[in-house]
N, CA, C and O atoms as a CHARMM CRD file, in Angstrom:
* protein
*
  304
    1    1 MET  N     11.82000   3.39800 -42.84400 PROA 1      0.00000
    2    1 MET  CA    11.01200   4.60200 -42.81900 PROA 1      0.00000
    3    1 MET  C     11.31900   5.37800 -41.54500 PROA 1      0.00000
    4    1 MET  O     11.35800   4.79300 -40.46200 PROA 1      0.00000
    5    2 SER  N     11.53500   6.67500 -41.65500 PROA 2      0.00000
    6    2 SER  CA    11.83600   7.47400 -40.47200 PROA 2      0.00000
    7    2 SER  C     10.63000   8.31500 -40.08000 PROA 2      0.00000
    8    2 SER  O      9.76600   8.62300 -40.90100 PROA 2      0.00000
    9    3 MET  N     10.60000   8.67000 -38.83000 PROA 3      0.00000
   10    3 MET  CA     9.50600   9.49900 -38.33000 PROA 3      0.00000
   11    3 MET  C      9.78600  10.95100 -38.68900 PROA 3      0.00000
   12    3 MET  O     10.94100  11.36000 -38.80200 PROA 3      0.00000
   13    4 HSD  N      8.74600  11.70700 -38.86300 PROA 4      0.00000
   14    4 HSD  CA     8.87400  13.12800 -39.17600 PROA 4      0.00000
   15    4 HSD  C      9.66200  13.82900 -38.08000 PROA 4      0.00000
   16    4 HSD  O      9.31200  13.74000 -36.90300 PROA 4      0.00000
   17    5 GLY  N     10.72700  14.52500 -38.46800 PROA 5      0.00000
   18    5 GLY  CA    11.54100  15.25800 -37.51800 PROA 5      0.00000
   19    5 GLY  C     12.65100  14.44700 -36.88400 PROA 5      0.00000
   20    5 GLY  O     13.48300  15.00200 -36.16600 PROA 5      0.00000
   21    6 ALA  N     12.68600  13.13100 -37.13300 PROA 6      0.00000
   22    6 ALA  CA    13.74500  12.29500 -36.55700 PROA 6      0.00000
   23    6 ALA  C     15.04400  12.52600 -37.31200 PROA 6      0.00000
   24    6 ALA  O     15.01300  12.81800 -38.50700 PROA 6      0.00000
   25    7 PRO  N     16.18000  12.40500 -36.64500 PROA 7      0.00000
   26    7 PRO  CA    17.45300  12.59900 -37.34500 PROA 7      0.00000
   27    7 PRO  C     17.65900  11.50100 -38.39300 PROA 7      0.00000
   28    7 PRO  O     17.17200  10.37900 -38.25200 PROA 7      0.00000
   29    8 LEU  N     18.37500  11.85100 -39.41400 PROA 8      0.00000
   30    8 LEU  CA    18.69500  10.88300 -40.45500 PROA 8      0.00000
   31    8 LEU  C     19.74300   9.90600 -39.94100 PROA 8      0.00000
   32    8 LEU  O     20.52900  10.22600 -39.04900 PROA 8      0.00000
   33    9 ALA  N     19.73900   8.72500 -40.51200 PROA 9      0.00000
   34    9 ALA  CA    20.75200   7.73000 -40.15300 PROA 9      0.00000
   35    9 ALA  C     22.12200   8.24500 -40.57900 PROA 9      0.00000
   36    9 ALA  O     22.23400   8.93200 -41.59400 PROA 9      0.00000
   37   10 PRO  N     23.17100   7.92100 -39.81200 PROA 10     0.00000
   38   10 PRO  CA    24.51200   8.38800 -40.18800 PROA 10     0.00000
   39   10 PRO  C     24.92400   7.82700 -41.55200 PROA 10     0.00000
   40   10 PRO  O     24.58600   6.69600 -41.90000 PROA 10     0.00000
   41   11 ARG  N     25.65700   8.63500 -42.31200 PROA 11     0.00000
   42   11 ARG  CA    26.15700   8.21800 -43.61400 PROA 11     0.00000
   43   11 ARG  C     27.66900   8.10700 -43.53800 PROA 11     0.00000
   44   11 ARG  O     28.33800   8.97400 -42.97500 PROA 11     0.00000
   45   12 SER  N     28.20000   7.04400 -44.10200 PROA 12     0.00000
   46   12 SER  CA    29.62900   6.82600 -44.06900 PROA 12     0.00000
   47   12 SER  C     30.04500   5.98500 -45.26300 PROA 12     0.00000
   48   12 SER  O     29.30200   5.11000 -45.70800 PROA 12     0.00000
   49   13 CYS  N     31.24800   6.25800 -45.78400 PROA 13     0.00000
   50   13 CYS  CA    31.77300   5.43500 -46.85800 PROA 13     0.00000
   51   13 CYS  C     32.12700   4.03900 -46.34600 PROA 13     0.00000
   52   13 CYS  O     32.36300   3.12700 -47.13900 PROA 13     0.00000
   53   14 LEU  N     32.16500   3.87200 -45.02800 PROA 14     0.00000
   54   14 LEU  CA    32.46400   2.57100 -44.43800 PROA 14     0.00000
   55   14 LEU  C     31.22100   1.70800 -44.28700 PROA 14     0.00000
   56   14 LEU  O     31.31500   0.55100 -43.87700 PROA 14     0.00000
   57   15 ASN  N     30.06500   2.25500 -44.61100 PROA 15     0.00000
   58   15 ASN  CA    28.81200   1.53500 -44.50200 PROA 15     0.00000
   59   15 ASN  C     28.74600   0.50100 -45.61300 PROA 15     0.00000
   60   15 ASN  O     28.40200   0.83100 -46.74800 PROA 15     0.00000
   61   16 ARG  N     29.06600  -0.72700 -45.30200 PROA 16     0.00000
   62   16 ARG  CA    29.12200  -1.79400 -46.29700 PROA 16     0.00000
   63   16 ARG  C     27.71100  -2.24000 -46.68600 PROA 16     0.00000
   64   16 ARG  O     26.79200  -2.22400 -45.86700 PROA 16     0.00000
   65   17 GLY  N     27.56300  -2.62700 -47.91800 PROA 17     0.00000
   66   17 GLY  CA    26.31300  -3.20000 -48.36500 PROA 17     0.00000
   67   17 GLY  C     25.33300  -2.21600 -48.96200 PROA 17     0.00000
   68   17 GLY  O     24.33700  -2.63300 -49.55300 PROA 17     0.00000
   69   18 THR  N     25.57700  -0.92400 -48.82900 PROA 18     0.00000
   70   18 THR  CA    24.62700   0.03600 -49.36700 PROA 18     0.00000
   71   18 THR  C     25.09400   0.61400 -50.69200 PROA 18     0.00000
   72   18 THR  O     24.33900   1.32900 -51.35100 PROA 18     0.00000
   73   19 ARG  N     26.31600   0.31900 -51.09300 PROA 19     0.00000
   74   19 ARG  CA    26.85200   0.84500 -52.34400 PROA 19     0.00000
   75   19 ARG  C     27.27100  -0.32000 -53.21400 PROA 19     0.00000
   76   19 ARG  O     27.85300  -1.29500 -52.73900 PROA 19     0.00000
   77   20 SER  N     26.96900  -0.20500 -54.47900 PROA 20     0.00000
   78   20 SER  CA    27.36000  -1.26900 -55.39700 PROA 20     0.00000
   79   20 SER  C     28.87200  -1.21000 -55.62100 PROA 20     0.00000
   80   20 SER  O     29.48700  -0.16000 -55.43300 PROA 20     0.00000
   81   21 PRO  N     29.47100  -2.33900 -56.02300 PROA 21     0.00000
   82   21 PRO  CA    30.91800  -2.33900 -56.28100 PROA 21     0.00000
   83   21 PRO  C     31.29600  -1.33600 -57.36300 PROA 21     0.00000
   84   21 PRO  O     30.49700  -1.02400 -58.24500 PROA 21     0.00000
   85   22 THR  N     32.50600  -0.84300 -57.28200 PROA 22     0.00000
   86   22 THR  CA    32.99900   0.12100 -58.26500 PROA 22     0.00000
   87   22 THR  C     33.16000  -0.57900 -59.61200 PROA 22     0.00000
   88   22 THR  O     33.73500  -1.66500 -59.69000 PROA 22     0.00000
   89   23 SER  N     32.65400   0.04400 -60.66200 PROA 23     0.00000
   90   23 SER  CA    32.73500  -0.54200 -62.00500 PROA 23     0.00000
   91   23 SER  C     34.11100  -0.27500 -62.60800 PROA 23     0.00000
   92   23 SER  O     34.85200   0.58700 -62.13500 PROA 23     0.00000
   93   24 ASP  N     34.44000  -1.02400 -63.65400 PROA 24     0.00000
   94   24 ASP  CA    35.70400  -0.81400 -64.35600 PROA 24     0.00000
   95   24 ASP  C     35.79600   0.60100 -64.90900 PROA 24     0.00000
   96   24 ASP  O     36.86900   1.20300 -64.90600 PROA 24     0.00000
   97   25 THR  N     34.68300   1.12700 -65.37800 PROA 25     0.00000
   98   25 THR  CA    34.65900   2.49000 -65.91900 PROA 25     0.00000
   99   25 THR  C     35.00000   3.50200 -64.82700 PROA 25     0.00000
  100   25 THR  O     35.76100   4.44000 -65.06400 PROA 25     0.00000
  101   26 GLU  N     34.43600   3.31300 -63.62700 PROA 26     0.00000
  102   26 GLU  CA    34.71600   4.22200 -62.51200 PROA 26     0.00000
  103   26 GLU  C     36.17800   4.12000 -62.06800 PROA 26     0.00000
  104   26 GLU  O     36.80900   5.13300 -61.76600 PROA 26     0.00000
  105   27 VAL  N     36.71300   2.90000 -62.03000 PROA 27     0.00000
  106   27 VAL  CA    38.11200   2.71400 -61.64200 PROA 27     0.00000
  107   27 VAL  C     39.02900   3.40600 -62.65000 PROA 27     0.00000
  108   27 VAL  O     39.98400   4.07700 -62.25900 PROA 27     0.00000
  109   28 ASN  N     38.74500   3.24800 -63.94100 PROA 28     0.00000
  110   28 ASN  CA    39.56400   3.91000 -64.96800 PROA 28     0.00000
  111   28 ASN  C     39.46500   5.42500 -64.86800 PROA 28     0.00000
  112   28 ASN  O     40.45100   6.12200 -65.10500 PROA 28     0.00000
  113   29 ALA  N     38.29800   5.94300 -64.52300 PROA 29     0.00000
  114   29 ALA  CA    38.15200   7.39200 -64.32800 PROA 29     0.00000
  115   29 ALA  C     38.99000   7.86600 -63.14600 PROA 29     0.00000
  116   29 ALA  O     39.58300   8.94300 -63.20400 PROA 29     0.00000
  117   30 MET  N     39.04600   7.07500 -62.06900 PROA 30     0.00000
  118   30 MET  CA    39.87500   7.44200 -60.91600 PROA 30     0.00000
  119   30 MET  C     41.35600   7.39600 -61.28300 PROA 30     0.00000
  120   30 MET  O     42.13200   8.24300 -60.84000 PROA 30     0.00000
  121   31 ARG  N     41.75100   6.41100 -62.08900 PROA 31     0.00000
  122   31 ARG  CA    43.15100   6.33700 -62.53600 PROA 31     0.00000
  123   31 ARG  C     43.51600   7.55800 -63.37200 PROA 31     0.00000
  124   31 ARG  O     44.59000   8.13400 -63.20200 PROA 31     0.00000
  125   32 ALA  N     42.62100   7.95100 -64.27300 PROA 32     0.00000
  126   32 ALA  CA    42.87700   9.12400 -65.11400 PROA 32     0.00000
  127   32 ALA  C     42.98800  10.38000 -64.25700 PROA 32     0.00000
  128   32 ALA  O     43.86500  11.21400 -64.48500 PROA 32     0.00000
  129   33 ALA  N     42.10700  10.51600 -63.27600 PROA 33     0.00000
  130   33 ALA  CA    42.14700  11.69400 -62.39900 PROA 33     0.00000
  131   33 ALA  C     43.45000  11.72000 -61.60000 PROA 33     0.00000
  132   33 ALA  O     44.04900  12.78200 -61.43000 PROA 33     0.00000
  133   34 ALA  N     43.89100  10.55900 -61.10800 PROA 34     0.00000
  134   34 ALA  CA    45.15400  10.50300 -60.35900 PROA 34     0.00000
  135   34 ALA  C     46.31500  10.93800 -61.24100 PROA 34     0.00000
  136   34 ALA  O     47.21300  11.64300 -60.78300 PROA 34     0.00000
  137   35 TRP  N     46.30200  10.52600 -62.49300 PROA 35     0.00000
  138   35 TRP  CA    47.36600  10.90700 -63.42700 PROA 35     0.00000
  139   35 TRP  C     47.35300  12.41000 -63.68400 PROA 35     0.00000
  140   35 TRP  O     48.38500  13.07500 -63.58700 PROA 35     0.00000
  141   36 HSD  N     46.18200  12.93700 -64.01200 PROA 36     0.00000
  142   36 HSD  CA    46.08700  14.35300 -64.38100 PROA 36     0.00000
  143   36 HSD  C     46.29900  15.29000 -63.19500 PROA 36     0.00000
  144   36 HSD  O     46.91800  16.34400 -63.34300 PROA 36     0.00000
  145   37 ARG  N     45.79800  14.92100 -62.03800 PROA 37     0.00000
  146   37 ARG  CA    45.88700  15.81300 -60.87500 PROA 37     0.00000
  147   37 ARG  C     47.19000  15.67100 -60.10000 PROA 37     0.00000
  148   37 ARG  O     47.72100  16.65200 -59.57900 PROA 37     0.00000
  149   38 HSD  N     47.70900  14.42900 -60.02400 PROA 38     0.00000
  150   38 HSD  CA    48.83300  14.18300 -59.12000 PROA 38     0.00000
  151   38 HSD  C     50.06200  13.58600 -59.79300 PROA 38     0.00000
  152   38 HSD  O     51.09400  13.41000 -59.14600 PROA 38     0.00000
  153   39 GLY  N     49.96600  13.27300 -61.07800 PROA 39     0.00000
  154   39 GLY  CA    51.09100  12.65400 -61.76700 PROA 39     0.00000
  155   39 GLY  C     51.33200  11.21800 -61.33400 PROA 39     0.00000
  156   39 GLY  O     52.44700  10.71100 -61.45400 PROA 39     0.00000
  157   40 VAL  N     50.29200  10.55700 -60.82900 PROA 40     0.00000
  158   40 VAL  CA    50.39300   9.17100 -60.36700 PROA 40     0.00000
  159   40 VAL  C     49.76500   8.26300 -61.41500 PROA 40     0.00000
  160   40 VAL  O     48.59900   8.43100 -61.77500 PROA 40     0.00000
  161   41 ALA  N     50.54100   7.30500 -61.90100 PROA 41     0.00000
  162   41 ALA  CA    50.03800   6.34400 -62.87900 PROA 41     0.00000
  163   41 ALA  C     49.68500   5.05000 -62.16300 PROA 41     0.00000
  164   41 ALA  O     50.55900   4.39000 -61.60100 PROA 41     0.00000
  165   42 ALA  N     48.41600   4.68700 -62.18000 PROA 42     0.00000
  166   42 ALA  CA    47.95200   3.44600 -61.55400 PROA 42     0.00000
  167   42 ALA  C     47.62100   2.46400 -62.67200 PROA 42     0.00000
  168   42 ALA  O     46.52800   2.48100 -63.24000 PROA 42     0.00000
  169   43 ILE  N     48.58800   1.61300 -62.96800 PROA 43     0.00000
  170   43 ILE  CA    48.44200   0.66500 -64.07500 PROA 43     0.00000
  171   43 ILE  C     48.53000  -0.74100 -63.50000 PROA 43     0.00000
  172   43 ILE  O     49.51900  -1.07200 -62.84600 PROA 43     0.00000
  173   44 PRO  N     47.51600  -1.58000 -63.72700 PROA 44     0.00000
  174   44 PRO  CA    47.62900  -2.96500 -63.26300 PROA 44     0.00000
  175   44 PRO  C     48.83300  -3.63900 -63.91500 PROA 44     0.00000
  176   44 PRO  O     49.00300  -3.56600 -65.13200 PROA 44     0.00000
  177   45 VAL  N     49.65700  -4.28400 -63.11900 PROA 45     0.00000
  178   45 VAL  CA    50.89200  -4.89200 -63.62100 PROA 45     0.00000
  179   45 VAL  C     50.58300  -5.90400 -64.72300 PROA 45     0.00000
  180   45 VAL  O     51.32600  -5.99800 -65.70000 PROA 45     0.00000
  181   46 ASP  N     49.51100  -6.64900 -64.57700 PROA 46     0.00000
  182   46 ASP  CA    49.16200  -7.64600 -65.59200 PROA 46     0.00000
  183   46 ASP  C     48.76900  -7.01800 -66.93000 PROA 46     0.00000
  184   46 ASP  O     48.74100  -7.70800 -67.94900 PROA 46     0.00000
  185   47 ASP  N     48.46800  -5.72300 -66.93800 PROA 47     0.00000
  186   47 ASP  CA    48.14800  -5.02500 -68.19400 PROA 47     0.00000
  187   47 ASP  C     49.39200  -4.58400 -68.95500 PROA 47     0.00000
  188   47 ASP  O     49.29100  -4.18800 -70.11600 PROA 47     0.00000
  189   48 VAL  N     50.56100  -4.64500 -68.32600 PROA 48     0.00000
  190   48 VAL  CA    51.81700  -4.26300 -68.97300 PROA 48     0.00000
  191   48 VAL  C     52.30300  -5.47300 -69.77200 PROA 48     0.00000
  192   48 VAL  O     52.66300  -6.49800 -69.19300 PROA 48     0.00000
  193   49 LEU  N     52.31300  -5.35600 -71.08300 PROA 49     0.00000
  194   49 LEU  CA    52.61200  -6.49500 -71.95000 PROA 49     0.00000
  195   49 LEU  C     54.10300  -6.78800 -72.08700 PROA 49     0.00000
  196   49 LEU  O     54.48700  -7.94100 -72.28200 PROA 49     0.00000
  197   50 ASP  N     54.93900  -5.77600 -71.98900 PROA 50     0.00000
  198   50 ASP  CA    56.38500  -5.98700 -72.12000 PROA 50     0.00000
  199   50 ASP  C     56.91900  -6.63900 -70.84700 PROA 50     0.00000
  200   50 ASP  O     56.82200  -6.04600 -69.77200 PROA 50     0.00000
  201   51 PRO  N     57.48700  -7.86300 -70.94500 PROA 51     0.00000
  202   51 PRO  CA    57.93500  -8.57600 -69.74400 PROA 51     0.00000
  203   51 PRO  C     59.01600  -7.83100 -68.95700 PROA 51     0.00000
  204   51 PRO  O     59.00100  -7.84600 -67.72600 PROA 51     0.00000
  205   52 TRP  N     59.94300  -7.18600 -69.64700 PROA 52     0.00000
  206   52 TRP  CA    61.00900  -6.46000 -68.96600 PROA 52     0.00000
  207   52 TRP  C     60.43600  -5.29300 -68.17100 PROA 52     0.00000
  208   52 TRP  O     60.79300  -5.09600 -67.00900 PROA 52     0.00000
  209   53 LEU  N     59.54900  -4.51700 -68.79300 PROA 53     0.00000
  210   53 LEU  CA    58.93600  -3.36800 -68.12900 PROA 53     0.00000
  211   53 LEU  C     58.05300  -3.81900 -66.96900 PROA 53     0.00000
  212   53 LEU  O     58.07400  -3.20700 -65.90200 PROA 53     0.00000
  213   54 ARG  N     57.27100  -4.89500 -67.17200 PROA 54     0.00000
  214   54 ARG  CA    56.42200  -5.42000 -66.10700 PROA 54     0.00000
  215   54 ARG  C     57.26600  -5.82000 -64.88900 PROA 54     0.00000
  216   54 ARG  O     56.89400  -5.53500 -63.75100 PROA 54     0.00000
  217   55 GLN  N     58.40000  -6.48100 -65.13700 PROA 55     0.00000
  218   55 GLN  CA    59.26400  -6.90000 -64.02300 PROA 55     0.00000
  219   55 GLN  C     59.90300  -5.69000 -63.34300 PROA 55     0.00000
  220   55 GLN  O     60.03900  -5.67200 -62.12000 PROA 55     0.00000
  221   56 ALA  N     60.29400  -4.68400 -64.11600 PROA 56     0.00000
  222   56 ALA  CA    60.87300  -3.47200 -63.53100 PROA 56     0.00000
  223   56 ALA  C     59.86100  -2.76300 -62.62800 PROA 56     0.00000
  224   56 ALA  O     60.22000  -2.29100 -61.54900 PROA 56     0.00000
  225   57 ILE  N     58.61400  -2.68700 -63.05800 PROA 57     0.00000
  226   57 ILE  CA    57.56600  -2.05500 -62.24500 PROA 57     0.00000
  227   57 ILE  C     57.33500  -2.86600 -60.97800 PROA 57     0.00000
  228   57 ILE  O     57.21100  -2.30300 -59.89000 PROA 57     0.00000
  229   58 THR  N     57.27600  -4.19100 -61.11700 PROA 58     0.00000
  230   58 THR  CA    57.08400  -5.06400 -59.96400 PROA 58     0.00000
  231   58 THR  C     58.22900  -4.91800 -58.97500 PROA 58     0.00000
  232   58 THR  O     58.00400  -4.83500 -57.76800 PROA 58     0.00000
  233   59 ASN  N     59.45100  -4.88700 -59.48000 PROA 59     0.00000
  234   59 ASN  CA    60.61400  -4.73000 -58.60300 PROA 59     0.00000
  235   59 ASN  C     60.56200  -3.42000 -57.82400 PROA 59     0.00000
  236   59 ASN  O     60.85300  -3.39900 -56.62800 PROA 59     0.00000
  237   60 GLU  N     60.19900  -2.34200 -58.48400 PROA 60     0.00000
  238   60 GLU  CA    60.12500  -1.03700 -57.81300 PROA 60     0.00000
  239   60 GLU  C     59.02100  -1.02600 -56.76300 PROA 60     0.00000
  240   60 GLU  O     59.21500  -0.50200 -55.66600 PROA 60     0.00000
  241   61 ALA  N     57.87200  -1.59600 -57.08700 PROA 61     0.00000
  242   61 ALA  CA    56.77500  -1.64800 -56.10800 PROA 61     0.00000
  243   61 ALA  C     57.16800  -2.50200 -54.90900 PROA 61     0.00000
  244   61 ALA  O     56.87500  -2.14100 -53.77000 PROA 61     0.00000
  245   62 ASN  N     57.82800  -3.62800 -55.15500 PROA 62     0.00000
  246   62 ASN  CA    58.29200  -4.47300 -54.04500 PROA 62     0.00000
  247   62 ASN  C     59.31200  -3.74600 -53.18300 PROA 62     0.00000
  248   62 ASN  O     59.29800  -3.87500 -51.95900 PROA 62     0.00000
  249   63 ARG  N     60.18900  -2.98700 -53.81200 PROA 63     0.00000
  250   63 ARG  CA    61.19400  -2.23100 -53.05300 PROA 63     0.00000
  251   63 ARG  C     60.53500  -1.18800 -52.15800 PROA 63     0.00000
  252   63 ARG  O     60.93000  -1.00600 -51.00600 PROA 63     0.00000
  253   64 ARG  N     59.52300  -0.50300 -52.70300 PROA 64     0.00000
  254   64 ARG  CA    58.87400   0.57700 -51.94700 PROA 64     0.00000
  255   64 ARG  C     57.92300   0.07300 -50.87400 PROA 64     0.00000
  256   64 ARG  O     57.92600   0.57400 -49.75000 PROA 64     0.00000
  257   65 TRP  N     57.09400  -0.93600 -51.22500 PROA 65     0.00000
  258   65 TRP  CA    55.99100  -1.29900 -50.33400 PROA 65     0.00000
  259   65 TRP  C     56.00600  -2.75900 -49.89800 PROA 65     0.00000
  260   65 TRP  O     55.12100  -3.18000 -49.15200 PROA 65     0.00000
  261   66 GLY  N     56.98700  -3.54500 -50.34400 PROA 66     0.00000
  262   66 GLY  CA    57.03000  -4.95500 -49.98200 PROA 66     0.00000
  263   66 GLY  C     56.22000  -5.80200 -50.95000 PROA 66     0.00000
  264   66 GLY  O     55.42700  -5.29300 -51.74200 PROA 66     0.00000
  265   67 ARG  N     56.43900  -7.10100 -50.86600 PROA 67     0.00000
  266   67 ARG  CA    55.73800  -8.02400 -51.75900 PROA 67     0.00000
  267   67 ARG  C     54.25400  -8.07400 -51.43800 PROA 67     0.00000
  268   67 ARG  O     53.84300  -7.88500 -50.29300 PROA 67     0.00000
  269   68 ARG  N     53.45800  -8.33000 -52.46800 PROA 68     0.00000
  270   68 ARG  CA    52.01900  -8.46100 -52.30400 PROA 68     0.00000
  271   68 ARG  C     51.69700  -9.81300 -51.67700 PROA 68     0.00000
  272   68 ARG  O     52.43200 -10.78300 -51.86300 PROA 68     0.00000
  273   69 ASN  N     50.60200  -9.87100 -50.94100 PROA 69     0.00000
  274   69 ASN  CA    50.11100 -11.14500 -50.41100 PROA 69     0.00000
  275   69 ASN  C     49.61900 -11.98000 -51.57500 PROA 69     0.00000
  276   69 ASN  O     48.87000 -11.49500 -52.42200 PROA 69     0.00000
  277   70 GLY  N     50.03900 -13.23400 -51.61900 PROA 70     0.00000
  278   70 GLY  CA    49.60200 -14.11600 -52.69200 PROA 70     0.00000
  279   70 GLY  C     50.32800 -13.90400 -53.99400 PROA 70     0.00000
  280   70 GLY  O     49.90000 -14.42300 -55.02600 PROA 70     0.00000
  281   71 GLU  N     51.42500 -13.15100 -53.98100 PROA 71     0.00000
  282   71 GLU  CA    52.16900 -12.87700 -55.20000 PROA 71     0.00000
  283   71 GLU  C     52.77000 -14.16300 -55.74400 PROA 71     0.00000
  284   71 GLU  O     53.28700 -14.98300 -54.98600 PROA 71     0.00000
  285   72 ASN  N     52.70200 -14.33400 -57.04100 PROA 72     0.00000
  286   72 ASN  CA    53.28100 -15.50200 -57.70100 PROA 72     0.00000
  287   72 ASN  C     54.79200 -15.29900 -57.78600 PROA 72     0.00000
  288   72 ASN  O     55.25800 -14.34000 -58.40000 PROA 72     0.00000
  289   73 HSD  N     55.55400 -16.20200 -57.17100 PROA 73     0.00000
  290   73 HSD  CA    57.01000 -16.07300 -57.14400 PROA 73     0.00000
  291   73 HSD  C     57.68200 -16.89100 -58.24500 PROA 73     0.00000
  292   73 HSD  O     58.91100 -16.94400 -58.29700 PROA 73     0.00000
  293   74 HSD  N     56.90800 -17.52800 -59.12700 PROA 74     0.00000
  294   74 HSD  CA    57.44600 -18.29700 -60.23800 PROA 74     0.00000
  295   74 HSD  C     58.51600 -19.29500 -59.78000 PROA 74     0.00000
  296   74 HSD  O     59.58400 -19.40100 -60.38300 PROA 74     0.00000
  297   75 GLY  N     58.20900 -20.01900 -58.70800 PROA 75     0.00000
  298   75 GLY  CA    59.10200 -21.07200 -58.24100 PROA 75     0.00000
  299   75 GLY  C     60.25200 -20.61500 -57.38500 PROA 75     0.00000
  300   75 GLY  O     61.07800 -21.43900 -56.99300 PROA 75     0.00000
  301   76 ARG  N     60.34600 -19.33600 -57.07700 PROA 76     0.00000
  302   76 ARG  CA    61.45200 -18.85500 -56.23800 PROA 76     0.00000
  303   76 ARG  C     61.03000 -18.72800 -54.80800 PROA 76     0.00000
  304   76 ARG  O     61.83200 -18.33700 -53.96000 PROA 76     0.00000
């Protein structure tokens, strides 16, 4: 509770604990907006069913940004 006339507490997107986690619906809406506004396709690699295409996407992402932490190397 704040006193009358007192300044409001600072608001920040970095304020942890005050916002619920992003839902799958919200994440999909952000992916759609990225595609429509910027031509960026954000597709989870595990959602790509074709093994050849999934590996090609993984290879390109690794080339651009490096391997992910905890990435499964399939014995390599």
